[in-house]
MITORDREN-120502 format. One line per field, with one value per residue: residue in one letter; x negated, y, z negated of N, C-alpha, C, O in turn. Coordinates in pm, whole numbers, padded with zeros to 5 digits. Layout:
MITORDREN-120502
residuo: [A,...]
n.X: [X,...]
n.Y: [Y,...]
n.Z: [Z,...]
ca.X: [X,...]
ca.Y: [Y,...]
ca.Z: [Z,...]
c.X: [X,...]
c.Y: [Y,...]
c.Z: [Z,...]
o.X: [X,...]
o.Y: [Y,...]
o.Z: [Z,...]
This chain:
MITORDREN-120502
residuo: [X,X,X,X,X,X,X,X,X,X,X,X,X,X,X,X,X,X,X,X,X,X,X,X,X,X,X,X,X,X,X,X,X,X,X,X,X,X,X,X,X,X,X,X,X,X,X,X,X,X,X,X,X,X,X,X,X,X,X,X,X,X,X,X,X,X,X,X,X,X,X,X,X,X,X,X,X,X,X,X,X,X,X,X,X,X,X,X,X,X,X,X,X,X,X,X,X,X,X,X,X,X,X,X,X,X,X,X,X,X,X,X,X,X,X,X,X,X,X,X,X,X,X,X,X,X,X,X,X,X,X,X,X,X,X,X,X,X,X,X,X,X,X,X,X,X,X,X,X,X,X,X,X,X,X,X,X,X,X,X,X,X,X,X,X,X,X,X,X,X,X,X,X,X,X,X,X,X,X,X,X,X,X,X,X,X,X,X,X]
n.X: [-01167,-01441,-01452,-01402,-01564,-01541,-01289,-01370,-01445,-01264,-01435,-01460,-01425,-01275,-01056,-00963,-00912,-00733,-00489,-00436,-00396,-00154,00000,-00009,00121,00387,00508,00619,00709,00516,00519,00215,00248,00370,00213,-00071,00048,00105,-00167,-00275,-00146,-00304,-00559,-00585,-00770,-00865,-00694,-00649,-00817,-00789,-00759,-00524,-00648,-00889,-00810,-00666,-00925,-01008,-00831,-00849,-01161,-01099,-00916,-01068,-01180,-01009,-00913,-01034,-00905,-00651,-00443,-00325,-00389,-00093,-00040,00135,00341,00326,00343,00222,00149,00103,00087,00081,-00154,-00181,-00255,-00079,00112,-00110,-00145,00138,00158,-00009,00064,00262,00214,00073,00263,00414,00269,00214,00441,00651,00951,01172,01099,01247,01155,01209,01166,00931,00738,00800,00695,00462,00367,00419,00203,00017,-00008,00084,00076,00416,00652,01016,01122,00864,00853,01106,01043,00818,00875,01126,01401,01638,01527,01625,01750,01564,01389,01539,01561,01291,01209,01386,01326,01022,00857,00744,00720,00920,00742,00693,00591,00368,00454,00699,00884,01036,00792,00677,00515,00277,00316,00207,00280,00316,00027,-00002,00154,00015,-00236,-00430,-00657,-00667,-00582,-00767,-00848,-00676,-00674,-00936,-00914,-00797,-00941,-01135,-01025,-00938,-01140]
n.Y: [03522,03629,03879,03808,03539,03167,02899,02705,02314,02095,01790,01441,01263,01399,01458,01218,01176,01352,01243,01011,01047,01225,00987,00765,00998,01064,00853,00804,00754,00882,01054,01076,01354,01489,01441,01517,01825,01830,01773,01987,02211,02183,02287,02541,02680,02591,02582,02509,02284,02050,01762,01550,01343,01358,01327,01070,00908,00940,00845,00533,00502,00539,00349,00088,00081,00067,-00202,-00317,-00244,-00343,-00239,-00081,00080,00153,00207,00222,00269,00577,00610,00686,00520,00391,00034,-00271,-00514,-00856,-00974,-01001,-01171,-01372,-01395,-01424,-01686,-01805,-01791,-01977,-02200,-02217,-02157,-02417,-02587,-02576,-02598,-02373,-02224,-02261,-02063,-01846,-01785,-01511,-01390,-01478,-01344,-01066,-01082,-01159,-00847,-00717,-00782,-00713,-00435,-00326,-00028,-00056,00152,00089,00221,00166,-00098,-00173,00017,-00131,-00409,-00331,-00364,-00396,-00517,-00542,-00736,-00929,-00782,-00780,-01042,-01136,-00956,-01065,-01316,-01195,-01188,-00966,-00643,-00316,00030,00375,00610,00875,01073,01050,00824,00500,00224,-00079,-00367,-00660,-00861,-01009,-01301,-01338,-01351,-01583,-01778,-01811,-01946,-01750,-01534,-01225,-01031,-00997,-01298,-01407,-01296,-01313,-01632,-01632,-01539,-01714,-01922,-01833,-01837]
n.Z: [00831,01028,01246,01598,01565,01585,01486,01232,01353,01198,01033,01143,00942,00777,00881,00918,00629,00548,00688,00605,00368,00366,00518,00299,00106,00194,00287,00508,00894,01129,01452,01674,01743,01511,01320,01363,01329,01033,00935,01064,00879,00650,00744,00804,00998,01182,01384,01671,01688,01624,01815,02009,02138,01888,01624,01674,01730,01488,01313,01374,01340,01042,01009,00937,00729,00536,00534,00292,00056,00119,00303,00637,00914,01141,01462,01697,01944,02010,01772,01411,01109,00769,00678,00449,00435,00489,00281,00094,00140,00129,-00089,-00222,-00116,-00253,-00501,-00522,-00480,-00755,-00890,-00886,-00945,-01228,-01357,-01374,-01384,-01075,-00817,-00591,-00245,-00190,-00409,-00513,-00350,-00400,-00667,-00615,-00470,-00685,-00820,-00677,-00622,-00823,-01075,-00955,-00804,-00791,-00551,-00353,-00363,-00225,-00003,00150,00163,00340,00306,-00006,-00300,-00550,-00716,-00720,-00882,-01076,-01137,-01202,-01428,-01643,-01674,-01755,-01642,-01494,-01608,-01701,-01688,-01747,-01591,-01478,-01371,-01426,-01297,-01292,-01299,-01204,-01328,-01398,-01673,-01994,-01982,-01755,-01706,-01880,-01804,-01511,-01616,-01669,-01755,-01677,-01401,-01243,-01257,-01089,-00893,-00818,-00778,-00552,-00340,-00350,-00264,-00025,00120]
ca.X: [-01294,-01472,-01383,-01538,-01644,-01486,-01283,-01452,-01406,-01322,-01503,-01367,-01376,-01214,-00914,-00840,-00880,-00598,-00394,-00433,-00329,00020,00134,00005,00205,00512,00497,00665,00618,00532,00482,00119,00209,00384,00067,-00091,00085,00091,-00286,-00328,-00121,-00398,-00695,-00487,-00855,-00907,-00566,-00609,-00950,-00746,-00650,-00495,-00752,-00997,-00698,-00663,-01050,-01045,-00769,-00966,-01280,-01050,-00861,-01154,-01217,-00810,-00874,-01080,-00791,-00484,-00441,-00368,-00266,-00042,-00074,00212,00459,00328,00349,00136,00242,00041,00122,-00003,-00211,-00150,-00345,00016,00136,-00135,-00073,00276,00167,-00103,00168,00425,00157,00047,00400,00495,00162,00218,00628,00737,01111,01107,01119,01264,01049,01146,01119,00793,00718,00823,00602,00309,00366,00409,00071,-00130,00021,00110,00199,00480,00805,01128,01127,00779,00888,01205,01003,00731,01020,01224,01556,01631,01507,01630,01784,01436,01326,01581,01500,01148,01249,01465,01179,00956,00707,00730,00849,00872,00720,00731,00479,00308,00616,00855,00926,00946,00712,00674,00357,00290,00293,00104,00338,00282,-00087,-00007,00201,-00064,-00329,-00528,-00734,-00653,-00537,-00885,-00861,-00566,-00703,-01059,-00913,-00683,-01021,-01234,-00956,-00907,-01288]
ca.Y: [03487,03729,03888,03709,03379,03058,02836,02558,02235,01959,01660,01329,01194,01548,01450,01092,01137,01426,01146,00913,01125,01236,00874,00767,01014,01050,00677,00828,00733,01029,01058,01147,01494,01517,01421,01628,01957,01814,01803,02138,02279,02145,02341,02648,02802,02513,02560,02436,02195,01868,01709,01394,01224,01363,01241,00888,00849,00978,00706,00452,00513,00520,00223,-00058,00088,00070,-00331,-00339,-00189,-00403,-00154,-00115,00162,00119,00351,00138,00362,00684,00676,00654,00500,00321,-00083,-00328,-00621,-00996,-01010,-00988,-01326,-01501,-01383,-01497,-01836,-01874,-01803,-02052,-02328,-02204,-02227,-02559,-02696,-02518,-02633,-02297,-02267,-02247,-01899,-01834,-01729,-01361,-01314,-01487,-01258,-00942,-01095,-01088,-00746,-00642,-00793,-00644,-00272,-00227,-00018,-00016,00193,00042,00273,00131,-00207,-00135,00057,-00240,-00480,-00272,-00392,-00392,-00606,-00469,-00826,-00984,-00782,-00812,-01191,-01131,-00910,-01115,-01369,-01162,-01193,-00826,-00521,-00159,00121,00484,00665,01000,01139,01025,00763,00380,00164,-00215,-00402,-00775,-00926,-01094,-01353,-01352,-01412,-01698,-01880,-01881,-01965,-01653,-01394,-01142,-01009,-01031,-01415,-01457,-01205,-01392,-01749,-01667,-01479,-01829,-02018,-01794,-01862]
ca.Z: [00941,01091,01414,01680,01497,01607,01379,01244,01400,01089,01083,01180,00830,00691,00968,00898,00501,00568,00788,00535,00241,00391,00504,00140,-00049,00220,00305,00657,00985,01181,01574,01659,01747,01395,01224,01383,01307,00930,00940,01076,00771,00607,00826,00946,01012,01283,01413,01793,01717,01601,01937,01966,02083,01777,01562,01706,01686,01310,01263,01458,01241,00924,01017,00971,00607,00493,00507,00165,00023,00153,00395,00777,01011,01249,01526,01792,02006,01979,01615,01284,00979,00681,00620,00404,00527,00485,00162,00022,00167,00101,-00287,-00278,-00131,-00374,-00646,-00500,-00529,-00864,-01000,-00868,-01044,-01364,-01411,-01409,-01287,-00940,-00786,-00461,-00179,-00176,-00583,-00502,-00261,-00479,-00776,-00533,-00448,-00774,-00888,-00638,-00624,-00976,-01085,-00835,-00816,-00705,-00391,-00295,-00339,-00130,00126,00162,00243,00426,00218,-00142,-00372,-00706,-00753,-00757,-00989,-01238,-01219,-01289,-01528,-01696,-01682,-01872,-01516,-01462,-01690,-01629,-01726,-01681,-01480,-01536,-01284,-01499,-01254,-01323,-01210,-01248,-01362,-01441,-01823,-02037,-01977,-01616,-01677,-01933,-01716,-01435,-01714,-01641,-01851,-01593,-01285,-01161,-01270,-01020,-00738,-00714,-00726,-00426,-00259,-00323,-00179,00153,00190]
c.X: [-01356,-01429,-01475,-01565,-01467,-01433,-01341,-01408,-01380,-01390,-01435,-01332,-01244,-01039,-00858,-00862,-00779,-00485,-00373,-00361,-00190,00054,00158,00120,00351,00551,00601,00622,00618,00490,00336,00116,00245,00323,-00017,-00061,00081,-00092,-00361,-00277,-00240,-00522,-00631,-00628,-00886,-00766,-00563,-00745,-00889,-00643,-00593,-00601,-00863,-00883,-00729,-00809,-01016,-00990,-00836,-01054,-01194,-00994,-00947,-01176,-01062,-00828,-00890,-00975,-00620,-00393,-00426,-00315,-00218,-00002,00033,00370,00450,00340,00246,00185,00098,00108,00014,-00029,-00136,-00191,-00186,00096,00051,-00159,00016,00252,00121,-00030,00267,00352,00150,00207,00418,00416,00188,00348,00645,00848,01087,01168,01146,01176,01062,01110,00982,00711,00723,00719,00482,00306,00355,00264,-00010,-00098,00046,-00012,00290,00589,00884,01144,01004,00775,00979,01141,00886,00825,01095,01359,01519,01645,01542,01684,01689,01376,01382,01562,01392,01169,01290,01384,01025,00787,00683,00766,00804,00821,00738,00634,00453,00428,00726,00954,00931,00908,00722,00558,00417,00258,00203,00153,00364,00175,-00054,00041,00121,-00220,-00427,-00554,-00692,-00573,-00622,-00874,-00785,-00611,-00854,-01050,-00833,-00802,-01078,-01149,-00927,-01037,-01323]
c.Y: [03601,03749,03841,03557,03299,02973,02745,02427,02094,01807,01561,01282,01327,01512,01319,01054,01247,01365,01087,00933,01118,01125,00818,00855,01026,00914,00696,00774,00855,01013,01145,01292,01572,01545,01518,01792,01984,01874,01926,02234,02282,02227,02447,02721,02737,02457,02483,02323,02081,01849,01589,01281,01242,01271,01066,00868,00843,00812,00546,00409,00473,00360,00104,-00016,00052,-00105,-00373,-00309,-00224,-00336,-00155,00025,00135,00194,00257,00257,00473,00720,00615,00600,00381,00186,-00117,-00438,-00757,-01042,-01067,-01112,-01435,-01500,-01454,-01619,-01900,-01869,-01878,-02144,-02345,-02270,-02345,-02593,-02678,-02541,-02495,-02316,-02210,-02131,-01905,-01792,-01587,-01313,-01361,-01393,-01108,-00959,-01108,-00954,-00655,-00622,-00741,-00505,-00236,-00152,00034,00055,00137,00058,00226,-00031,-00207,-00137,-00080,-00338,-00420,-00335,-00388,-00515,-00631,-00635,-00932,-00941,-00743,-00950,-01192,-01084,-00990,-01307,-01356,-01190,-01064,-00730,-00389,-00081,00295,00547,00791,01105,01088,00855,00588,00282,-00001,-00270,-00562,-00766,-01012,-01266,-01414,-01396,-01590,-01809,-01906,-01902,-01899,-01538,-01291,-01160,-01041,-01205,-01453,-01433,-01349,-01536,-01719,-01577,-01601,-01886,-01984,-01744,-01962]
c.Z: [00978,01203,01505,01674,01550,01477,01410,01248,01226,01152,01073,01054,00737,00733,00931,00729,00510,00625,00648,00397,00293,00451,00408,00087,00025,00255,00430,00744,01059,01370,01563,01676,01572,01277,01237,01331,01136,00896,00964,00987,00688,00639,00914,01001,01164,01369,01571,01836,01740,01726,01932,02009,01968,01656,01555,01681,01557,01279,01282,01350,01120,00888,00960,00812,00485,00467,00362,00061,-00014,00223,00536,00830,01153,01337,01672,01827,02006,01821,01479,01167,00859,00625,00518,00491,00451,00340,00074,00051,00100,-00073,-00345,-00209,-00222,-00522,-00649,-00520,-00682,-00954,-00965,-00973,-01207,-01445,-01437,-01362,-01194,-00889,-00627,-00412,-00167,-00343,-00588,-00404,-00325,-00595,-00709,-00479,-00565,-00832,-00802,-00627,-00751,-01018,-00964,-00843,-00749,-00564,-00267,-00268,-00194,00036,00180,00225,00336,00356,00067,-00183,-00503,-00777,-00789,-00873,-01123,-01309,-01286,-01405,-01661,-01750,-01746,-01782,-01529,-01622,-01614,-01709,-01717,-01641,-01543,-01461,-01335,-01400,-01292,-01222,-01294,-01266,-01457,-01615,-01843,-02021,-01843,-01574,-01746,-01862,-01569,-01479,-01622,-01767,-01854,-01514,-01181,-01121,-01134,-00882,-00669,-00715,-00594,-00313,-00240,-00224,-00033,00208,00269]
o.X: [-01290,-01373,-01597,-01582,-01350,-01503,-01371,-01330,-01470,-01391,-01338,-01213,-01155,-00939,-00738,-00841,-00694,-00378,-00279,-00288,-00116,00177,00274,00212,00446,00670,00670,00509,00716,00403,00319,00018,00184,00345,-00043,-00154,00064,-00128,-00466,-00334,-00279,-00599,-00620,-00606,-00924,-00737,-00475,-00776,-00909,-00526,-00620,-00633,-00933,-00900,-00782,-00822,-00992,-01050,-00860,-01035,-01217,-01014,-00877,-01198,-01058,-00755,-00805,-00983,-00531,-00273,-00508,-00209,-00285,00090,-00046,00461,00561,00344,00210,00288,00016,00184,-00089,00036,-00047,-00152,-00189,00156,00088,-00185,00014,00344,00162,-00062,00353,00408,00197,00240,00458,00463,00178,00364,00660,00866,01004,01285,01071,01088,00961,01041,00904,00589,00633,00655,00387,00198,00301,00211,-00123,-00204,00032,-00132,00263,00657,00850,01167,01018,00711,00934,01156,00913,00843,01128,01431,01405,01723,01500,01654,01717,01321,01331,01551,01379,01153,01230,01406,00943,00671,00578,00831,00720,00847,00840,00546,00506,00473,00837,01058,00821,00957,00761,00471,00514,00189,00134,00069,00423,00163,-00076,-00016,00151,-00313,-00489,-00476,-00665,-00495,-00594,-00884,-00843,-00599,-00872,-01147,-00811,-00755,-01087,-01189,-00902,-01058,-01438]
o.Y: [03697,03662,03836,03479,03339,02968,02694,02397,02029,01747,01567,01254,01308,01528,01300,00939,01200,01426,01131,00855,01022,01129,00793,00799,01005,00890,00597,00726,00930,00928,01242,01359,01665,01619,01598,01866,02097,01982,01965,02343,02393,02235,02453,02831,02810,02343,02398,02285,02010,01884,01519,01177,01142,01154,00985,00791,00732,00711,00466,00310,00357,00284,00007,-00122,00016,-00148,-00441,-00383,-00187,-00361,-00229,00073,00104,00268,00231,00299,00526,00831,00497,00655,00307,00203,-00055,-00466,-00746,-01151,-01166,-01151,-01538,-01592,-01520,-01695,-02004,-01929,-01875,-02217,-02442,-02363,-02401,-02626,-02769,-02513,-02484,-02418,-02119,-02103,-01965,-01748,-01521,-01217,-01297,-01400,-01033,-00858,-01053,-00945,-00545,-00518,-00717,-00443,-00120,-00176,00130,-00006,00118,-00027,00235,-00084,-00234,-00210,-00107,-00334,-00494,-00326,-00380,-00602,-00728,-00651,-01018,-01015,-00700,-00985,-01234,-01160,-00976,-01379,-01443,-01203,-01043,-00769,-00358,-00109,00320,00492,00819,01206,01086,00800,00542,00256,-00026,-00208,-00585,-00678,-01076,-01352,-01521,-01457,-01693,-01918,-02008,-01882,-01952,-01481,-01231,-01256,-01089,-01248,-01538,-01507,-01421,-01595,-01822,-01548,-01631,-01900,-02064,-01659,-01968]
o.Z: [00938,01270,01494,01767,01553,01376,01518,01157,01173,01260,00997,01038,00655,00665,00914,00688,00435,00617,00582,00337,00269,00458,00374,00028,-00049,00232,00454,00732,01053,01387,01489,01642,01521,01181,01148,01300,01088,00848,00914,00988,00653,00543,01036,01052,01256,01405,01588,01949,01839,01746,01835,01952,01948,01624,01479,01586,01510,01244,01191,01280,01086,00793,00933,00753,00368,00378,00304,-00037,-00090,00212,00590,00790,01252,01300,01763,01756,02001,01768,01472,01126,00914,00530,00492,00592,00367,00297,00001,-00049,00043,-00150,-00449,-00240,-00273,-00624,-00737,-00601,-00741,-01028,-01067,-01082,-01289,-01564,-01558,-01296,-01189,-00918,-00551,-00486,-00140,-00378,-00658,-00418,-00287,-00626,-00765,-00420,-00561,-00873,-00845,-00621,-00789,-01010,-00892,-00926,-00632,-00478,-00145,-00177,-00082,00134,00297,00346,00429,00455,00022,-00145,-00566,-00896,-00873,-00955,-01226,-01426,-01401,-01500,-01768,-01847,-01777,-01821,-01588,-01719,-01529,-01826,-01652,-01708,-01650,-01516,-01281,-01437,-01323,-01112,-01407,-01205,-01530,-01668,-01763,-02045,-01824,-01468,-01682,-01856,-01507,-01401,-01530,-01844,-01957,-01512,-01071,-01006,-01067,-00784,-00571,-00667,-00529,-00203,-00121,-00108,00057,00295,00314]
């Protein structure tokens, strides 16, 4: 940077994008100050220009756009984290009704919630499922694999990820996951 020039102030969209990338990649909850420090590391030339107010403003703007992706920003108690929206609960309820209507052996509410999570977030790792629910769901994942409703695949990073199967689609009388999501969307309108 030339002597005497001021650091360029990052745009609100750039701040929000950086914050969301950090939250998504780490899966952690940050204090506003910690998140601000993380973003400053991405914009070292603008070290003093990212204020708490500019960060919170950028997050509020971005938060409205995230709902289209089933995500929301939680900014309570001075902390910021990325959470999923209630779409998963609606998907779980939809799958439960479909399960009962199509004669699939009854699954517990927990198993249906995990199945809905996998269906919406696939491919999803065990750690992501555990983090989403805040508890160990290994037994549900195992049961769903035994029922051949989900399977595991190796992701490009070498981690095991879970996806729905052709059996899942067959049991829910759908050609694709998009059919189930469209039926859910139609029902919730």
